[in-house]
N, C-alpha and C positions, 0 to 999 in steps of 0.2 A: 639586900637584892637589887633594889631599885637605882641605888647609889652606883652599883657596879653596871647596871645596865646604862644609865646615864653617862658613867664614864667611859664606856665602851662605844657608846653613840658619839659621844665629843671626839673620841680619837678616830672612829671611822670618818667623820665630817673632815677633820684635820688630814687624814690621809688621802681622801677624796680630792680635796682641795690641793693639797701637796702634788698628786699624780697630775690634776688638771694644769697646774702652773709647770711642772716639768715637760708635760706634753706640749703646752703651747710654746715654750722656749725651745724644745726641739724641732718642733714644726718651724718656728720662725728662724732658727738657725738654718734649717734645710733648706728654706726658700732663698736665705741669705747665699748659702754656699751654690745653691743652683742656679742663681741670678749671677753670681760672680763667674761659675763655669761657662754660662751662656755668653756672658760680657766677654770673657777672655777669648772665646772662639770667633765671636764676631769682629774683636779687634784683630786678630790673627787672619781672617779673611781679608779684612779691610787692609791690611799692610800688603797682602799678596796682591790685591788687585791695583795699588799702587804701582807695585811692580811691574805688572801688566800693562800699566799705562805707559810706564816709563820705555818698555820695551817696544810698545807700539808706535809712540813718538821717534825712537830709534829707527825703527823699520820705515816709517814715512821720510825720515831724513835720507835714509839709505836709497829709498826709490827716487830720491831726485838725482842721486849719483849715476843713474842709468844714460841719462842724456850727456853726461861729462865722460864717465869712465868706460860706458859700454856694458853690455850684457855678460862677456865674459868675466870681467872683474866684479860686477856688482851682483850678480844673480846667486852665487855661492854665499855671499853675506846675507842677502835676504833671505835664503832659504834655511841657513842656520838659525836666524833671528825668529823664523815662522816656527820653527822646530821647537824653540825654547817657548815661545808663546803657546804653542799647542799643549805642551805638556802641563804648563802652570794653569793654562785656562780649564783644562780638563781634571787637574786637582781641585781647584777652585769650586767647580760644578758639584764634584763629589763631596766636598765639604759643606757646601749648602745644602746639598739633599740629606746629608747627615743630620744637619741642625735642624731642618723641617721635619725629620721624622721623629724627633724627641718628643716625649709626652705632653711638654708645655713650652712653647716659647715665651720667654721672659719680656722680650721688649719686641714684639710683632711689627711695629710700625719701623723700627731701624732695620729689621731683617726684611720688611718689604722693599725699604728704599735702596739697601744693599743689592737684594735682587734685581731689581729695575737698573741700577748701576751695572751690574753684572751683564745683563741683557744687552745694554748700549753697548759695552765691551766687546760682546760676541758678535753683535752686528759690524762694528767697526772692523772687528779680526776677518769676518766673512767677507766684506768688501775688500781688504788690503789681501786676502788671500787668493780673490779673483782677480785683481790687479796683477798679481804675481803670476798666476797662472797663464794670463795673456801675456805678460812681458817676457816671462824667463821660461815658458814650456813646464810650469811645475808638475811635477808627475803625481801627487797626491789628489785623491778623490775628496769632493765636500757634498755634506748632507745637511741641511738644514731641517731639523725637527721640531714641529709647530704640535704642542699638546695642550692638554686643557684638564682640569681637576675632575668634570663631570664627563669621563670619556672611557669606555669599556674596554678598549684595546691599547690605551696609552702605555699603561705598566708593560705589556707585552712587546710594544714596539721598542720601549726604552731597553727590555731586555736583550733583543736581537741588535740594537745598535751597539749595546755595550760589548757583545759578544764580538762584531764586526770589530769596532775600534781595538780592542785587546788582540784581535788577530793581525789587524793590519798596521797597528802603531801609528807611526807619523806618514803612513800611506794613506790614511782616512782622517780627515777633519770633520768632525760632528759639531754642529752647532745646534743645542736644545735650546728654543724659546718658548716661554709661557704665555700662551696668546691671551690669557686674562690679566695682564699686568697693567693694561691701558698704555702701552708705549707705543708713541706715535711711528718710530721707527720701525717696530713691528709690525702695527697695522699696514704701513706702506708697503712691506714687503708682502703680507697677506692679499692685500687689495690687488698688487701687480700680479700675483700669481693666481688670481682668485680662489684663494683658500678660505673654505667655508665651513669646514668638518675637521674632525680630529679623530686619530692622528694624520697628520700629511707631512709630506717630505718634498723638499725640492734638491734632487740630486742633480749635481751640476747646475743646469738652466732649466731643467724639465720637473713638472709637479706631479708627485703622484698621491692622490687622496686615498684616504683609508689604510688597514694595516697590510704591512708587507713582511713576509715572512724572511728568513735566512736566505733561503734558496733563491727567493726571488730577488732579492737585493744583490745576491751575489751575480746573478744574470745581467741585472740592470748596470752594475759595475763592473761587468766583463772579467770577473775573478776566474 
């Protein structure tokens, strides 16, 4: 009887050890797969951002054509390039947002650096869009949206802006900037417009502090 109990006990220990080993292997493989997926997503976003950098360099080159070829020849080219940048930057922003909402970011530092680079691209894009508005009378409206992590109405504001962006398409350019990244270019814009609370919006050249509803923004944009 005792021998049977000892044998059963040994078997139970072996089963337990085996179960622990299998669990550890499964957990380890899960981490590896998760890391691989996360890394692949970051690589895709990085490639997309390189594409935008090329588009923006092309845009800057086309701006130089204004003095040589004139507005009639150059503005249609600039408008087409800006529209392409608009779509790509919107997609990248969605990808970064999707990545940050995952249960665990495997390489946070790399994600943070990529988000900073994306923000710098947005600032450059916003400045180029402003140049195009002045030179070619661009019809699209621009909104720079400043947000922070500890912000009661930032999610609501993002929802409203997403609605307006989907409604107006290329007729509205939205630039969402994370105020907590510590990016000098973002801080410069905030200092210039006197932004101290979140959410805050810069619509065209005017700053609007606090949350603004869909109806209010439609009035501001004169829709």
